[in-house]
ZADO-345095 format. One line per 2 residues: their letters; for each residue z, x, y of C-alpha. Coordinates in pm, 1 decimal, always signed. Each point is the difference from the previous one (the first is absolute). Example, Ala and Ser with C-alpha at 12.3 -4.5 7.8 and 13.67 -1.06 7.14 Angstrom:
<pts>
AS	+780.0,+1230.0,-450.0  -66.0,+137.0,+344.0
</pts>
This chain:
<pts>
MR	-4.6,-12.3,+3.1  -83.5,+135.8,+345.7
SL	+234.0,-105.1,+278.6  -24.4,+42.5,+377.4
RF	+230.3,+238.8,+150.3  -41.3,+104.8,+378.6
TL	+328.2,+141.6,+143.5  +41.1,-69.9,+371.8
AL	+375.2,+59.0,+77.8  +28.1,+215.6,+307.2
PL	+303.6,+185.9,+158.6  +177.3,-162.3,+293.8
AV	+113.6,+316.8,+170.9  -112.4,+349.0,+101.7
VL	+185.6,+308.6,+92.3  -114.1,+174.9,+321.2
AG	+55.5,+360.0,+27.0  -45.7,+205.3,+334.5
CP	-38.0,-127.1,+355.3  -284.6,-195.2,+127.0
KN	-251.6,+175.8,+225.0  -79.2,-204.1,+308.8
KT	-335.3,+100.2,+149.7  +9.6,-290.3,+271.2
NG	-302.5,-23.4,+233.2  +126.9,-316.2,+175.9
EP	+243.6,-271.9,-17.2  +169.0,+9.2,-345.6
LT	+122.5,-270.0,-210.9  +332.2,-136.5,+125.5
HA	+324.1,+23.8,-224.0  -8.6,-379.0,-9.0
EA	-346.2,-0.1,-136.4  +56.9,+257.4,-251.0
QS	+307.0,-154.2,-117.9  -206.6,-345.4,-22.9
AL	-262.2,+190.7,-195.3  +218.3,+160.3,-239.7
EE	+200.2,-321.9,-79.8  -332.7,-190.1,-58.8
AQ	-130.1,+289.2,-221.4  +336.7,-17.7,-200.5
AT	-33.7,-383.9,-40.6  -344.0,-9.4,-114.8
SA	+48.9,+305.6,-228.7  +265.3,-172.0,-176.4
TD	-189.5,-320.2,-25.0  -297.1,+185.8,-154.3
SL	+236.4,+165.8,-251.6  +142.2,-334.0,-119.2
VA	-339.8,-137.3,-23.4  -132.3,+287.7,-196.0
AN	+286.5,-3.3,-250.3  -39.8,-362.9,-53.8
IE	-367.6,+0.7,-42.5  +45.7,+303.3,-250.6
LT	+212.6,-219.1,-225.6  -279.7,-245.3,-38.5
TN	-266.3,+250.1,-122.2  +106.1,+6.6,-382.5
FE	-234.0,-220.2,-194.5  -298.3,+31.5,-240.7
LG	-324.4,+48.0,+162.8  -272.4,-240.9,-105.3
AD	+221.2,-245.5,-168.3  -23.4,-368.6,+100.5
LD	+223.2,-109.3,+285.0  +260.8,-178.3,-215.3
TA	+48.1,+323.1,-215.7  -9.6,+223.1,+316.4
AA	+285.0,-219.8,+159.9  +206.7,-7.7,-296.3
GL	-10.9,+365.2,-37.0  +89.4,+58.8,+368.0
GA	+289.8,-241.4,-23.0  +129.3,+195.0,-298.1
AI	-47.6,+337.0,+169.0  +185.3,-121.3,+317.0
VE	+304.7,-122.1,-192.6  -0.5,+321.0,-203.1
LV	-11.5,+230.3,+299.9  +242.2,-203.8,+218.1
PC	+218.3,-203.6,-233.9  +160.8,-194.1,+302.6
AS	-327.0,-179.2,+41.3  -54.1,-372.2,-127.2
VT	-388.2,-58.2,-47.5  -142.6,-352.3,-27.4
FS	-359.9,-118.2,-48.6  -200.8,-277.6,+145.7
ND	-377.9,-31.5,-39.1  -15.1,+385.8,-60.2
VL	+196.8,+69.1,+311.7  +325.2,+208.7,-36.1
TV	+300.6,-63.0,+212.2  +257.1,+271.1,-15.1
DW	+371.0,-66.7,+142.5  +142.0,+360.0,+59.1
GA	+386.0,-2.4,-101.7  -7.6,-329.9,-195.1
RS	+136.2,+169.7,-286.8  +241.9,+294.3,-74.3
GN	-118.0,+348.7,-57.6  -191.0,+264.9,+192.3
CS	-182.5,-132.9,+329.2  -129.6,+338.1,+122.2
YR	-324.7,+154.0,-24.9  -128.7,+308.3,+197.5
GH	+304.6,+28.4,+211.8  -17.8,-380.6,+102.5
TF	+241.6,-267.5,-119.5  -178.3,-320.9,+21.3
TG	+120.1,-347.7,+94.1  -210.9,-305.5,+116.8
QS	-294.3,-132.2,-171.0  -377.4,+106.4,-94.3
TI	-288.0,-211.0,-110.9  -274.6,+189.9,-183.6
SI	-351.4,-140.7,-92.2  -232.3,+194.3,-199.9
EK	-330.0,-110.3,+126.7  -244.7,+230.9,-187.6
NA	+55.5,+236.3,-284.6  -329.0,+160.6,-110.0
DD	-60.6,+368.2,-115.7  -167.2,+76.3,+312.1
QV	+222.9,-185.3,+250.2  +339.0,-153.6,+36.6
RV	+128.3,-215.4,+271.8  +363.5,-113.8,+62.0
HH	+149.6,-219.0,+264.2  +362.3,+43.3,+112.3
EW	+227.7,-230.0,+196.9  +352.1,+95.4,+109.6
TR	+282.1,-230.4,+115.0  +296.1,+190.2,+138.3
LS	-67.8,+286.1,-198.1  +249.8,+285.4,+86.8
DG	+143.1,+326.8,-104.3  +294.8,-7.0,+228.0
VV	-216.1,+188.2,+270.0  -280.4,-230.4,+77.9
TL	-20.2,-373.5,-51.3  -374.7,-108.6,-49.0
DG	-196.5,-315.1,-9.4  -381.8,+30.9,-51.0
SA	-305.9,+43.8,-234.7  -247.3,+252.7,-124.4
DV	-326.5,+1.3,-189.0  -34.0,+318.6,-197.9
TW	-334.6,+78.9,-170.0  -73.4,+305.6,-235.4
DF	-355.9,+100.3,-43.8  -29.7,+257.8,-282.0
AE	-356.1,+85.7,+62.4  +68.4,+109.6,+353.7
KQ	+352.6,+133.9,-123.2  +182.6,-182.2,+276.0
RH	+254.1,-245.2,+97.9  -44.4,-239.6,+296.2
VV	+326.5,-157.9,+145.3  -19.6,-277.8,+271.7
HH	+334.7,-133.9,+110.2  +169.2,-229.1,+256.3
AE	+377.4,+6.3,+33.4  +302.1,-76.1,+231.3
WK	+286.3,+238.6,-38.7  +350.2,+102.3,+135.1
YL	+132.6,+331.0,-15.3  +368.6,-30.7,-43.0
PT	+133.0,+337.3,+134.1  -121.2,-79.1,+336.0
GR	-87.2,-366.9,+10.7  -354.8,+67.5,+85.7
TG	-256.7,-266.7,-123.4  -381.9,+5.5,-28.7
TG	-294.6,-224.0,-99.6  -312.3,+180.8,-113.2
DG	-298.9,+88.1,-218.8  -138.7,+282.8,-185.1
DR	-340.6,+84.8,-175.6  -5.2,+314.7,-198.8
IQ	-209.7,+184.1,-271.5  +197.2,+230.6,-221.7
TP	-157.5,+253.2,-232.4  +125.1,+273.5,-238.6
LG	+81.1,+325.0,+175.9  -293.8,+240.7,-98.0
GD	-77.1,-235.3,-274.1  +329.8,+42.4,-163.6
LT	+248.3,-285.1,+36.1  +285.4,+194.4,-146.2
QG	-18.3,+209.8,+313.7  -6.8,-261.2,+272.4
IT	-223.2,-234.1,+201.7  -231.3,+20.4,+289.2
VN	+29.4,-299.5,+252.9  -241.4,-132.6,+247.2
GT	+34.6,-319.4,+192.4  +196.1,-167.5,+278.5
RS	+322.4,-175.2,+73.3  +109.8,-216.5,+305.5
WT	+315.0,-190.2,+78.0  +183.6,-161.6,+287.2
GK	+362.7,+85.3,+66.4  +251.1,-41.7,+290.0
DG	-183.3,+245.7,+213.1  -345.2,-142.7,-55.1
RW	-306.5,+71.8,-222.2  -39.6,+320.0,-198.2
EL	-319.2,+121.4,-175.1  -30.5,+267.7,-244.9
AI	-319.8,+170.7,-143.3  +37.3,+207.0,-314.8
DD	-276.3,+262.2,-47.5  -23.3,+184.4,-327.7
VA	+386.0,+37.4,-37.5  +69.4,+195.2,-316.9
WR	+331.9,-62.2,-169.1  +153.2,+193.9,-290.5
WA	+276.0,-188.9,-173.3  +267.1,+278.9,+49.4
DP	-53.6,+46.4,+368.2  +159.5,-212.7,+275.7
VP	-301.1,+0.7,+229.4  -374.3,+40.9,-57.1
EA	-141.7,+342.2,-34.4  -335.8,-73.4,+172.8
GS	-163.1,-259.4,+209.3  +116.7,-185.6,+313.3
YT	+157.7,-310.8,+136.7  -101.6,-149.4,+340.2
LA	+251.4,-228.4,+146.8  -74.5,-247.1,+288.9
TP	+331.1,-89.1,+173.0  +82.2,-291.1,+203.5
FG	+89.4,+214.3,+298.0  -353.4,+143.4,+27.6
KD	+42.7,+359.3,-143.6  -201.5,+44.9,-304.9
VT	+140.5,+254.7,-242.1  -151.7,+217.6,-273.0
LA	+190.9,+148.4,-293.8  -200.0,+278.9,-165.7
FS	+140.8,+143.2,-336.7  -81.0,+341.9,-157.0
RQ	+164.9,+177.9,-290.0  +163.1,+335.9,+110.1
SD	+136.6,+94.9,-344.4  +153.9,-174.3,-318.6
AA	+311.1,-36.8,+196.6  -121.1,-129.5,+345.1
IG	-250.2,-218.0,+151.8  -94.3,+25.7,+376.6
VK	-24.1,-326.3,+214.1  -155.7,+14.2,+338.2
VS	+74.2,-295.1,+227.0  -253.4,-42.0,+280.6
GT	-66.4,-219.7,+289.0  -209.0,+5.6,+318.0
RG	+313.3,+156.3,+180.1  +90.8,+259.2,-247.2
SF	+91.9,+102.4,-349.0  +279.9,+92.3,-219.9
SF	+6.8,+199.5,-329.3  +244.8,-53.4,-290.2
TV	+58.3,+156.0,-346.3  +99.0,-249.6,-266.5
LT	+182.9,+148.4,-300.8  -129.0,-136.5,-339.0
AT	+227.1,-86.4,-278.2  +264.0,+258.3,-123.9
D	+256.4,+10.5,-286.0
</pts>
């Protein structure tokens, strides 16, 4: 039996080493703007991590099987991996109540509560499509309501994720409503090493609208940030920011944060024992 496994859990924090180098050519970001951007980044990263872990749980079923068989196999796999989950079926739709039973409720560092609804809409040897809906899904850091359509294309060796969600980041109380459309492919053709991501994300928070363009961002599973590629962030205060990533060594990745009025350089330490 072949099963679909596409790990997407991402780390939530990075360690910055050294001091930023400010090359300001004009008016820099204000402290309030920088703090706002940081908090938005924390909130959206935590939301992405929760979504990724939850989607990963729903990728374990037999490819090419009829939808009834695939749904039954997926339900059994979820309960095996997260025994606290209660799974019910209605017209091939799985409803998962997290924490309805005793036992472990954690997966990839997230302890789930709330509810997920999962529909396997297509299960062919060349393509799989799964629809997700979340009702007050939470890991104690983020509470999320929303949906996603996830399509695996095996000829192109890529996964397409389109989502819409409303979230609350509990540590700061920040809320957001937004969408994403991303293509993910195995890093260098080897999924065991990581993924490459292209696409967009946008959301509206308390300070206004944010838009993120993702350009050939390469992630290795063990690293806290991408090792290549760039993000371009359009902020609600009219100062676009670009984050460019480059690997410096096995233990460090350089991140250059640039705007029209200056740039900052950071070194991000990779995972250590």
